[in-house]
N, C-alpha and C positions, 0 to 999 in steps of 0.2 A: 504495500501500501504507499502510494506517495505522502510526501511531505504537503502537508496543507499551502505553501508557498510555492510547489512546483504547478508547472502550467500542465501536467497530467493528471485529469479530475482524480479523486479519491474513489473508491471500489463501492461504497454505500451509495443510495440515491434516493430521493423525496420527492413522493408526489401526493399533492392534496386535492380529492376528488368530492364533489356532492353526488349524493343519491339523488336532490329535489325533494318536493314538499310531499307526493302522496308516493304512497309504497307500492313500488314496483314500474308507475306508471312514467316516469321522470328520468329515470335513470339512464343515457346516454353509452352507447357501447364503447368509447374509451374510456370512460371512470370503470365500466364494470371491465372490463378487461386488465385495467389498473388492480382493482381488490382482486382478481381473479389469482394473477402473476406472480402478485408480490409474496415476498417473503415472509412478512406481519402487516396484518394489519391493522393500525389503531383508530378503535369507533367510535365517535361522537354523537350518541343517537339520544333524543330526548325521549322518545317512544321504545319501550321494550320490547313491542311487535317486531318494529324497522331494526331494531337492534339484534334480533334472532336472523331476521330474513338476510342480515349483512354476513351474521355466522356462518350462513349455510353458503356465500362464496368462495369462505376459503379454510383452509382448516386450525388455520392460526390468528383466531381477532379476539384483541383485546381493547375491551371496553374502558372509556377515559373517563366515563360518568363518576365512577367510586372518589375519584377527586373533588369532585363538589361537596360541599358540606355545608349545610345553612350557618351566617354569622361566618365566617370564611373568607376572606376577601377574592373576589374573582380574579387579580392579578396576580395572587399565589397559585389559585387553581390553574389558568393559563399557562405562567411558569414553568408548574413543573408536568404539565399537558406536554410542554414543546422538548422539554429535558426527557422526558419517556420514549418520546418520538427518536430523537437526537441519538440515546444511548444507543439504539440500535442501528442508524444511520453508520454511526463512528464505528461499528463492530463488521462494517462491510454489507451489510441486509439493505434487502430491497423491499423500503418502507413504503407504504403508502396509507394515508389519515384519509378516513373517509367521514362527511361531515353532513350532518341536516340542512337541506338546502344547496344554497350556492358556497362553495367555500369560502370565497373571498366578502359574500356580504356581511355583514354584524358579525364578524367569526375573526376576533382576534390571532387564534392561535396558529390556523393554515397559514396567516402571513408573516407574524413571528417565526415559523418553524422555517418556511421557505426561505427568508431571509438570513434563517440561522445558519442552516444546511450550505446554502450557498458563500456566507461569509467565511464559513470553515473550508470550503475549496470541493465542496461534493456538486452533484448536479440536482436540483430539486426543482420543480416545475406544479403549478397549480390548474387544474380543468373545470371551464365553465360548466355552470350547472344552474337548473329552474331554481328560484330563489322565491321568497313569500314576494316579495315586488312584483316578481312577473305573474302572479298568480293573482297577486291584487287587481293587478291591474285587468285581468279577464273575469274575473269573478265581477268584479264592480264595474265593469265597465267602463274604465277610464283611460281616456288616450292622453300619455302625458305630455304629447304635442299639441292637445289641444286649447289652453289654457294656461297648460305649465306646473310643476309639482318641486315644492321644495321638503326635502325632506332632512329629518333629526331624529338621531336619538334625543328621547325624552329628557333626561336624566341635563345632558351636557346643554339642551334646548333651555332649563333651567339657569345652568349655572355659569351662562355666559351671554351677554348682549348679543340677540341675535336681530336681524330686522325681518318681519315677516308683510309679503306680500299679500293680503284676504283678497285677490282677483283670482289666485291661483289655489291649487291643492295645497293642504299643510300635512305631512304625512310626521307623525312621531313615532319613534321604534321603540320596545322596549316599554310600553307605558304602563306595565303591571308593576318595576320599580321605580318609575319616576319617582325624583328626588333624591334616591339612597344616596348618600355620601360616604357610607364606608364600604360601598360596593363586596358586600356579603348578605343583603337580605335578599330572598326569592319573593318578597312582594313589601310594600312599603304602606302607610295608613291613609288614611281618608285625607288627614289634614294635609300631605304633604303634595295629593292629589288637588286640596282645594290651591293652592298655593300656583300649583301649574294654572289652574281656569282662573285665578287672579291675572296673571301673565296674558291670557288669551282674551280675556274681556277688553283688555285695549284695542283690541282689533275685530273682536266677534261679539255678538249681543247672546247674553245668557239663553237665552232659548234656541240659537241656532243650533240644525241638526249637525251632529257629527256618527260617527261610525267606527264602533268595535267590530274588527275585524280578526280572522285568524282562518289561516288556509286549509283547507282538510288534510289529513294525513294517511286517512287510508280512502282505498276506491269507494268502498260501499258510505264514507260520511260525505257528509254536506259541509262547506268552510259554514263559519259564526258569522254574520253580517246582522251586526245590533246597532238597531239606531235609537238615538235618545237624546236629549237639551245637552248641551253642551255644558250650562250648574249641574244638570245630574252625573258627570265624569266623578266625582270624589265618592259614590256610593256604586257605581258600578263595578259589576262582578270580572275584574282585569288580572292577565298571567304576563308572565313573561314571552308566551307566545303571542299577547296582543297587541296588536297595530292601531293607533286612533286616526282616524283620516277624516279631518277636516274639511267638507268641499269649499269652493271660495262661498264668499259673504259678500260682495260688492263685484262689480262689472271690469274688464280690466280698460285704462284710459289711455286715450290716443297718445301719442308725442307729438303733437303738431308741427313742433319745431324740426324735430329731425325729417319728418315727413316733409316738409316745405322744403328741407336743404336735398332731399332725396332727387325730390321731383326738380329741382334746378339743375341738378346732374347728370337729369335726364332718368331717372331711374322707375 
C-alpha cells in the first residue's frame, strides 16, 4: 500500500450511495451494484424495514444507527460514523456507505467521509439518488422554477439572520428539532417552535396555510401531507422526518428598472 503522499492511489476505496426514499422503488442500478460488490457496507437507515432490505444485498452490512442516542450531540455521532468507515478504508477494503434518500442532501456524514478519504489519498465518490426534496416536488405538485424555492434547515434559519421572500416557497427542513442548540435532541418543545413562528410572522399572517410533509418510505404507504395555519405549528405532530412547506403569501413584484434596461438593450 502506498503512502498518502504518493501519486498512486491507496488500495481502499469509499463510495457513498443513496437508496432513495421509497423502499425498492428509487434504488438506481449503479448504487445497487456498489452495495452488492463492496467488501463492507455501512448503512444509515432510520427505517428498520429498509435496513433489512439493504442487508439482503451484501453479506457484510453494518448499521450505523446504534451510534445515535438521545442527548448525544449529533456532531459526535457523525464523527464516529465517518471514523467507522475510514477504519475499513484504511485496511484496504472496498467500503460502501448506504444512506437514506440522497447521500448528499441533509447528510453530513457522506460529505465528511468522502472528503476525509480523499484527503488521505483514497479514491472516494458519491452517487446521486432520489431525495426527500425530489419526492416533495412530485407529491405537492410544486415546480421550483415557477416562483422559486428557498430551502433552509429549520434551526439554522432560527440561529442566523436570513432574508425571506414571501413570494416564493419557503421550505424548512428538520422542523421537528427546530431550535435545538444542543444538536442532541430528537424533538424540541412547543416553545422553541413558537419562537420560529414569531420569526415567520414578520412575513406571513398567522392564518397562512402551511404544510407538514413526509415522503412515503414504503410502496404501500402514502406521503404525509398535512395542512394547518402557521400559528398552529407549535402544537403540530412533527418528527425529524417532517419538512415544513410554506407556500407563497404574496405575488412576485416586477423589477421595472431592470426590465426597462433590458428593453433598451433589445432584450
